[in-house]
C-alpha positions as CSV (number, residue, x, y, z in Angstrom):
1,X,52.7,109.1,127.5
2,X,53.0,110.8,130.9
3,X,50.3,112.8,132.5
4,X,49.7,116.5,132.8
5,X,52.4,118.5,134.6
6,X,50.0,121.1,136.0
7,X,50.5,124.0,136.3
8,X,53.9,124.2,134.8
9,X,54.0,121.4,132.2
10,X,53.1,123.9,129.4
11,X,56.6,125.4,129.9
12,X,58.5,122.8,127.9
13,X,58.9,122.7,124.1
14,X,62.4,123.0,122.6
15,X,62.2,124.8,119.3
16,X,65.6,126.2,118.7
17,X,65.0,128.0,115.5
18,X,67.5,130.1,113.6
19,X,67.1,131.5,110.1
20,X,70.2,131.1,107.9
21,X,71.9,134.3,106.8
22,X,72.8,132.8,103.5
23,X,70.8,130.2,101.6
24,X,72.5,127.5,99.5
25,X,71.4,126.8,95.9
26,X,68.1,125.1,95.8
27,X,68.3,121.3,95.8
28,X,65.1,119.4,95.0
29,X,64.7,116.0,96.5
30,X,64.3,113.2,93.9
31,X,60.5,112.7,93.7
32,X,59.3,109.5,95.1
33,X,56.1,107.8,94.0
34,X,53.1,108.8,96.0
35,X,53.4,110.4,99.4
36,X,50.6,109.4,101.8
37,X,50.2,109.8,105.5
38,X,47.9,108.2,108.1
39,X,47.8,109.9,111.5
40,X,46.2,108.0,114.4
41,X,45.6,109.5,117.9
42,X,44.0,108.2,121.1
43,X,43.1,110.4,124.0
44,X,40.6,108.4,126.1
45,X,41.6,105.2,127.8
46,X,40.4,102.4,130.1
47,X,43.7,101.5,131.7
48,X,45.6,104.8,131.5
49,X,44.8,108.4,132.2
50,X,43.1,110.4,129.5
51,X,45.3,112.8,127.5
52,X,42.6,114.8,125.8
53,X,43.2,116.9,123.7
54,X,46.9,116.2,123.3
55,X,46.8,113.4,120.7
56,X,44.0,115.1,118.8
57,X,46.1,118.3,118.6
58,X,49.2,116.4,117.6
59,X,47.3,115.1,114.5
60,X,46.4,118.7,113.6
61,X,50.0,120.1,113.9
62,X,51.6,117.2,112.2
63,X,49.1,117.1,109.3
64,X,49.6,120.9,108.9
65,X,53.4,120.4,108.8
66,X,53.3,117.6,106.3
67,X,50.8,119.4,104.1
68,X,53.5,122.1,103.4
69,X,55.9,119.6,101.8
70,X,56.5,120.9,98.3
71,X,56.5,117.4,96.9
72,X,52.8,117.1,97.6
73,X,50.9,114.4,99.5
74,X,48.3,112.4,97.7
75,X,46.6,111.7,101.0
76,X,46.8,112.9,104.6
77,X,44.2,111.2,106.7
78,X,43.7,111.8,110.5
79,X,41.8,109.4,112.7
80,X,41.3,110.8,116.2
81,X,39.7,108.6,118.9
82,X,38.2,106.1,116.6
83,X,40.8,103.3,116.3
84,X,40.3,101.0,119.3
85,X,41.1,97.5,118.0
86,X,43.9,95.8,116.1
87,X,41.4,94.8,113.4
88,X,40.3,98.5,113.0
89,X,43.9,99.5,112.9
90,X,44.8,97.1,110.1
91,X,41.8,98.1,108.1
92,X,42.7,101.8,108.4
93,X,46.3,101.1,107.3
94,X,45.5,99.0,104.4
95,X,42.8,101.5,103.3
96,X,45.1,104.5,103.5
97,X,48.0,102.9,101.7
98,X,46.1,100.7,99.2
99,X,47.7,100.1,95.9
100,X,51.1,101.3,97.1
101,X,54.1,100.3,95.0
102,X,57.8,100.2,95.6
103,X,58.3,103.8,94.8
104,X,55.8,105.1,97.3
105,X,56.4,106.5,100.8
106,X,53.8,105.7,103.4
107,X,53.9,107.7,106.6
108,X,52.2,106.3,109.8
109,X,52.1,108.6,112.9
110,X,50.6,107.2,116.1
111,X,50.1,109.3,119.3
112,X,48.9,107.3,122.3
113,X,50.1,105.7,125.5
114,X,53.0,103.2,125.2
115,X,53.4,100.1,127.4
116,X,56.6,98.3,128.2
117,X,58.6,97.1,131.2
118,X,62.3,96.6,131.3
119,X,63.4,93.0,131.2
120,X,60.6,91.9,128.9
121,X,60.9,90.8,125.2
122,X,60.3,93.6,122.7
123,X,57.5,91.4,121.5
124,X,55.7,92.7,124.6
125,X,56.2,96.4,123.7
126,X,52.8,97.8,122.7
127,X,50.8,101.0,121.9
128,X,47.3,101.4,123.3
129,X,44.4,101.6,120.8
130,X,41.4,103.0,122.6
131,X,38.2,105.1,122.1
132,X,37.4,105.2,125.8
133,X,35.0,102.3,125.5
134,X,37.1,99.6,123.9
135,X,40.9,99.2,124.3
136,X,43.4,96.8,122.8
137,X,47.2,96.6,122.8
138,X,48.9,97.1,119.4
139,X,52.0,94.9,119.9
140,X,55.3,95.0,118.0
141,X,54.9,91.8,116.0
142,X,51.4,92.7,114.9
143,X,52.4,96.2,113.9
144,X,55.2,94.9,111.7
145,X,53.0,92.2,110.2
146,X,50.5,94.9,109.1
147,X,53.2,97.2,107.7
148,X,54.9,94.4,105.9
149,X,51.9,94.2,103.6
150,X,52.6,97.7,102.3
151,X,55.1,97.9,99.4
152,X,57.6,100.7,99.3
153,X,59.1,102.7,102.1
154,X,57.4,103.0,105.4
155,X,58.1,106.0,107.7
156,X,56.9,105.1,111.2
157,X,56.6,107.9,113.7
158,X,55.7,106.7,117.2
159,X,54.8,109.4,119.8
160,X,54.4,107.4,123.1
161,X,56.1,106.4,126.3
162,X,58.6,103.6,125.8
163,X,58.2,103.8,122.1
164,X,61.8,103.1,121.4
165,X,61.3,99.6,122.7
166,X,59.5,98.8,119.5
167,X,62.7,99.2,117.6
168,X,64.8,97.8,120.4
169,X,66.5,101.1,121.4
170,X,67.0,102.9,124.7
171,X,66.6,99.6,126.7
172,X,68.5,98.7,129.9
173,X,69.2,95.2,128.8
174,X,69.3,95.6,125.0
175,X,66.8,94.0,122.6
176,X,66.3,90.3,122.2
177,X,65.3,90.6,118.5
178,X,64.9,93.1,115.7
179,X,61.8,94.7,114.2
180,X,61.4,97.4,111.5
181,X,64.9,96.9,110.1
182,X,66.1,96.9,106.5
183,X,65.8,99.4,103.6
184,X,62.0,99.6,103.6
185,X,61.7,101.1,107.1
186,X,62.5,104.5,108.6
187,X,61.5,105.1,112.2
188,X,61.3,108.0,114.6
189,X,60.3,107.5,118.3
190,X,59.7,110.1,121.0
191,X,61.5,108.2,123.8
192,X,63.8,105.3,124.5
193,X,62.4,102.0,125.6
194,X,63.0,102.8,129.3
195,X,61.7,106.4,129.2
196,X,58.4,108.2,129.6
197,X,57.3,110.6,126.8
198,X,55.8,113.9,127.9
199,X,53.0,116.2,126.8
200,X,51.8,119.6,127.9
201,X,48.7,121.7,128.3
202,X,48.2,125.4,128.4
203,X,45.9,125.2,131.4
204,X,43.2,122.9,132.8
205,X,40.5,125.4,131.9
206,X,41.5,125.5,128.2
207,X,40.0,122.6,126.4
208,X,41.9,123.4,123.2
209,X,45.4,123.5,124.8
210,X,47.9,120.7,124.8
211,X,50.1,118.6,122.6
212,X,53.1,116.4,123.0
213,X,56.5,118.0,123.2
214,X,57.8,115.6,120.5
215,X,55.1,116.5,118.0
216,X,55.5,120.2,118.7
217,X,59.3,120.2,118.3
218,X,59.2,118.0,115.2
219,X,56.6,120.3,113.5
220,X,58.7,123.3,114.4
221,X,61.8,121.7,112.8
222,X,59.7,121.1,109.6
223,X,58.8,124.8,109.4
224,X,55.3,125.0,111.0
225,X,56.3,128.2,112.9
226,X,58.0,129.8,110.0
227,X,61.5,128.4,110.3
228,X,62.9,125.1,109.0
229,X,65.2,124.6,112.0
230,X,65.9,120.9,111.3
231,X,67.5,121.7,107.9
232,X,71.1,121.9,109.1
233,X,72.6,122.7,105.6
234,X,69.7,124.9,104.4
235,X,69.4,123.0,101.1
236,X,65.6,122.7,101.2
237,X,65.6,119.0,102.1
238,X,65.2,117.8,105.7
239,X,66.6,114.3,105.9
240,X,65.9,111.6,108.5
241,X,69.3,112.3,110.1
242,X,68.7,116.0,110.3
243,X,65.3,115.5,111.8
244,X,66.6,113.1,114.5
245,X,69.5,115.3,115.3
246,X,67.2,118.3,115.7
247,X,64.8,116.3,118.0
248,X,67.7,115.1,120.2
249,X,69.1,118.6,120.5
250,X,65.8,120.4,121.1
251,X,63.7,117.9,123.0
252,X,65.2,117.4,126.5
253,X,62.6,115.5,128.6
254,X,63.3,112.1,126.9
255,X,65.7,110.7,124.3
256,X,64.2,110.5,120.7
257,X,65.3,107.3,118.9
258,X,65.8,106.7,115.2
259,X,66.3,103.9,112.7
260,X,68.5,103.8,110.7
261,X,71.0,106.0,112.5
262,X,72.7,108.8,110.4
263,X,70.4,108.3,107.3
264,X,71.3,111.4,105.3
265,X,69.7,110.1,102.1
266,X,66.1,109.7,103.0
267,X,64.2,113.0,102.7
268,X,61.5,113.4,105.3
269,X,60.4,116.8,104.2
270,X,61.2,119.2,101.3
271,X,60.6,122.9,100.9
272,X,61.8,125.9,98.8
273,X,64.7,127.5,100.7
274,X,64.3,130.7,98.6
275,X,60.7,131.3,99.9
276,X,60.3,132.4,103.5
277,X,57.1,132.0,105.5
278,X,55.1,135.0,106.6
279,X,55.0,133.5,110.0
280,X,57.5,135.4,112.3
281,X,59.1,133.6,115.2
282,X,59.4,135.9,118.2
283,X,62.8,134.5,119.3
284,X,65.5,133.2,116.9
285,X,69.2,132.3,116.8
286,X,69.3,130.8,120.4
287,X,72.8,129.8,121.3
288,X,74.0,128.3,124.6
289,X,77.6,128.9,125.4
290,X,78.0,125.6,127.2
291,X,75.7,122.7,128.2
292,X,78.3,120.5,129.9
293,X,79.2,122.0,133.3
294,X,81.2,120.9,136.2
295,X,79.9,120.9,139.8
296,X,80.6,124.3,141.3
297,X,79.8,126.0,137.9
298,X,76.2,127.3,138.4
299,X,75.8,129.8,135.7
300,X,74.3,129.1,132.2
301,X,74.9,131.8,129.6
302,X,73.0,132.0,126.3
303,X,72.2,134.5,123.6
304,X,69.2,135.0,121.2
305,X,67.6,137.5,118.9
306,X,64.3,139.1,119.7
307,X,62.3,139.8,116.4
308,X,59.6,141.9,118.0
309,X,58.8,143.3,121.5
310,X,57.5,140.4,123.5
311,X,57.0,139.3,127.1
312,X,59.7,136.7,127.9
313,X,60.1,134.2,130.7
314,X,62.8,131.7,131.6
315,X,62.2,128.4,133.3
316,X,64.5,125.8,134.9
317,X,63.4,122.2,135.5
318,X,65.5,119.9,137.5
319,X,65.9,116.1,137.3
320,X,65.5,114.5,140.7
321,X,64.5,111.0,141.9
322,X,64.5,109.7,138.4
323,X,61.9,112.3,137.2
324,X,61.8,115.8,135.7
325,X,60.3,118.0,138.4
326,X,58.0,120.2,136.4
327,X,55.8,121.0,139.3
328,X,58.6,122.6,141.2
329,X,60.3,124.4,138.3
330,X,61.7,127.8,138.7
331,X,60.5,130.8,136.7
332,X,62.2,134.1,135.9
333,X,60.6,137.1,134.2
334,X,63.1,138.9,132.0
335,X,63.8,142.2,133.6
336,X,64.8,144.3,130.6
337,X,61.5,146.3,130.8
338,X,59.4,146.9,133.8
339,X,56.5,145.1,132.3
340,X,58.6,142.0,131.5
341,X,58.8,142.7,127.8
342,X,62.0,142.6,125.8
343,X,62.8,145.0,123.0
344,X,64.0,143.7,119.5
345,X,67.7,143.0,119.1
346,X,70.4,140.6,120.0
347,X,70.4,139.7,123.7
348,X,72.7,137.8,126.1
349,X,71.5,136.4,129.4
350,X,73.0,134.4,132.3
351,X,70.9,132.2,134.7
352,X,72.1,130.6,137.9
353,X,71.3,126.9,138.6
354,X,70.3,125.9,142.1
355,X,72.9,123.1,142.2
356,X,72.7,122.5,145.9
357,X,76.4,123.0,146.6
358,X,79.9,122.9,145.2
359,X,79.9,119.1,144.9
360,X,76.4,118.7,143.5
361,X,75.8,117.3,140.0
362,X,72.8,116.3,137.9
363,X,70.6,117.5,135.0
364,X,68.5,120.5,134.3
365,X,66.5,122.0,131.4
366,X,66.6,125.7,130.7
367,X,63.8,127.0,128.6
368,X,62.7,130.3,127.0
369,X,58.9,131.0,126.9
370,X,57.1,134.0,125.5
371,X,53.5,135.1,126.2
372,X,51.5,135.5,123.0
373,X,47.9,136.8,123.3
374,X,47.7,135.5,126.8
375,X,49.2,132.0,126.0
376,X,52.7,130.7,126.5
377,X,54.7,130.0,123.3
378,X,57.8,127.8,123.6
379,X,60.8,129.4,122.0
380,X,63.9,127.3,122.9
381,X,65.5,125.0,125.5
382,X,68.6,123.0,126.2
383,X,69.4,120.1,128.5
384,X,72.2,121.0,130.9
385,X,74.5,118.3,132.2
386,X,76.5,119.0,135.4
387,X,79.2,116.5,136.1
388,X,81.0,116.0,139.4
389,X,84.3,117.6,140.2
390,X,85.7,114.9,142.5
391,X,85.3,111.3,143.5
392,X,85.0,108.6,140.9
393,X,83.0,107.8,137.8
394,X,82.6,104.1,137.1
395,X,82.7,103.5,133.3
396,X,81.9,100.4,131.4
397,X,81.2,99.5,127.7
398,X,79.0,96.6,126.7
399,X,78.1,95.4,123.2
400,X,76.6,92.3,121.5
401,X,79.0,89.7,120.2
402,X,78.3,90.4,116.5
403,X,76.0,92.2,114.0
404,X,75.4,92.2,110.2
405,X,75.0,95.7,108.8
406,X,74.1,94.4,105.4
407,X,70.9,93.1,106.9
408,X,70.1,96.5,108.3
409,X,71.3,95.6,111.8
410,X,72.9,98.1,114.1
411,X,75.3,97.4,116.9
412,X,73.8,98.4,120.3
413,X,76.3,99.9,122.7
414,X,75.5,100.3,126.3
415,X,77.8,102.7,128.2
416,X,77.3,102.4,131.9
417,X,78.3,105.6,133.9
418,X,77.0,106.1,137.5
419,X,77.2,109.9,137.2
420,X,76.5,112.6,134.6
421,X,79.6,113.2,132.4
422,X,80.8,114.0,128.9
423,X,81.4,110.9,126.7
424,X,83.6,110.2,123.8
425,X,82.7,107.0,122.0
426,X,85.0,105.5,119.4
427,X,84.9,102.3,117.3
428,X,88.4,100.7,117.0
429,X,89.5,98.0,114.6
430,X,91.5,95.0,115.9
431,X,94.8,97.0,115.6
432,X,93.4,99.8,117.8
433,X,92.9,102.2,114.8
434,X,90.0,104.6,115.0
435,X,87.3,103.6,112.5
436,X,84.3,105.7,113.6
437,X,83.8,108.4,116.3
438,X,80.1,108.3,117.4
439,X,80.5,111.4,119.7
440,X,83.1,113.6,121.3
441,X,82.7,114.9,124.9
442,X,78.9,114.7,124.4
443,X,76.9,115.5,127.6
444,X,75.0,112.6,128.9
445,X,71.3,112.7,129.6
446,X,69.0,110.7,131.9
447,X,67.9,107.8,129.8
448,X,66.4,105.9,132.8
449,X,68.6,102.9,132.2
450,X,69.3,100.4,135.0
451,X,72.2,100.6,135.9
452,X,72.5,104.2,134.9
453,X,74.0,104.8,131.5
454,X,73.7,105.8,127.8
455,X,72.8,103.8,124.7
456,X,74.5,104.3,121.4
457,X,74.2,102.6,118.0
458,X,76.7,101.9,115.2
459,X,75.4,101.4,111.7
460,X,78.7,99.8,110.5
461,X,80.0,102.8,108.6
462,X,83.4,104.5,109.0
463,X,84.1,108.2,109.5
464,X,84.2,108.6,105.7
465,X,80.8,107.1,105.2
466,X,81.9,103.8,103.8
467,X,81.0,100.4,105.1
468,X,83.5,99.0,107.5
469,X,85.2,95.8,106.4
470,X,84.2,92.5,108.0
471,X,86.3,91.8,111.0
472,X,86.9,92.3,114.7
473,X,86.2,95.6,116.4
474,X,85.8,97.1,119.9
475,X,84.3,100.2,121.5
476,X,86.4,102.6,123.4
477,X,84.7,105.1,125.8
478,X,86.4,108.1,127.4
479,X,85.4,110.7,130.0
480,X,87.2,113.2,132.2
481,X,86.9,113.9,135.9
482,X,88.8,116.7,137.6
483,X,91.3,116.8,134.7
484,X,91.9,113.1,134.7
485,X,91.0,110.8,131.8
486,X,88.9,107.7,132.4
487,X,88.9,105.0,129.7
488,X,86.9,101.8,129.3
489,X,86.9,99.4,126.4
490,X,84.4,96.7,125.4
491,X,85.1,93.1,124.7
492,X,85.8,92.4,121.0
493,X,82.8,92.0,118.7
494,X,82.4,90.9,115.1
495,X,81.1,92.8,112.1
496,X,79.8,90.0,109.9
497,X,79.1,89.7,106.2
498,X,75.6,89.0,105.0
499,X,77.0,86.9,102.2
500,X,78.6,84.5,104.7
501,X,76.0,84.7,107.5
502,X,72.6,85.2,105.7
503,X,70.5,83.9,108.7
504,X,72.5,85.6,111.5
505,X,70.2,87.7,113.8
506,X,72.9,89.3,116.0
507,X,73.0,89.7,119.7
508,X,72.6,92.6,122.1
509,X,74.3,93.7,125.3
């Protein structure tokens, strides 16, 4: 987890919340067995900078969010700053989830520093357990060994730098093996394996300020601030797929990772869509007209609804030299009223990016921040991708040679692109017929891969949601530059049957 971005780091949480005008008929998630949660946070370290009170605050906001689940938790236990060894970790997990059976859902959230270096085995990916006096590394194999002792479904939420490495995602060279796969595991990570994960503080003098962006955005999506923004279809059930989509859309500083991809069946959170919270979000219905621009286009237009008179700021953060430049971010006070406040109603605003010239391209984050009782409140944000308007984009698609979806494996796809762009990623069968479209003209984001690129994952399903047949496939990638189409295609790979290849472990690009 990266350090404080003083004094401007508190300016980033993406919570694009919009209340639906119409609510669908209530749909109650099938009740599981017992729901139990263990939340572990570490803020004081020997080998890394302290993060106090970020992890501690993460436990509070996540426990509050989970406690509102209408299915009811039998246990929500928070352990802040007291787990410093692998032995203590195992004891805490086995205690929290004791007597679990196959019907139960056990939620484990960990907020700490993550440790991983590109080129290493994912066996070496680790989370730091520390109380400021003792510190140990919680490595991937040990974490899986502990969780494998718990029957039922395990929901693992990792809030740390490089946390995606523990599930082999967001890595420059792909993963050398698989962990936390199969029907018993559901995983959310705050960042890809090659990325830092970020947290904020309200100000150095405020001991109670601070949390991770990931935890804040996730809790907002689950309704902590009065709106269930992650519930895309407003049916009262927030699935793993909806939660991961919401995080990827609203958290811009790193790339949240998920396993399995596109899981629209597992319900992470359930609420009554006919009951509305008394908490009133100041800014709702935030909509950006375009997040994929071309060099020379410097204006970003967006609209939003102000629910009550409020002081409103805008912030622009640029990505340069491989980092988000929070310390040199630009700030703009909304000028509707002389005192910087904005009156209730629907608004439209346009900001100009400092692109550095007609040929400049790159990434930026645009954020909306209100001041509530002297403290900043994060209302919304979007990642802006500015692609070049001339020159060349070198495009390449790499995959492993085979994978077995029936074993819970996903195909890792590494799309190399040396400049920001919009990507269309298609899965084709051996006859060149479209089987699955993973994205269409989707803006890229800086995933810190070497060489530069974007990671995608195919779960083996077709566009209709059915399992693709065993056979030979390839990945086709498209982008556009100055009106011209650029296409790359991977080497063929094989989708294999578990029945015929029970011991196959797959390969990665």
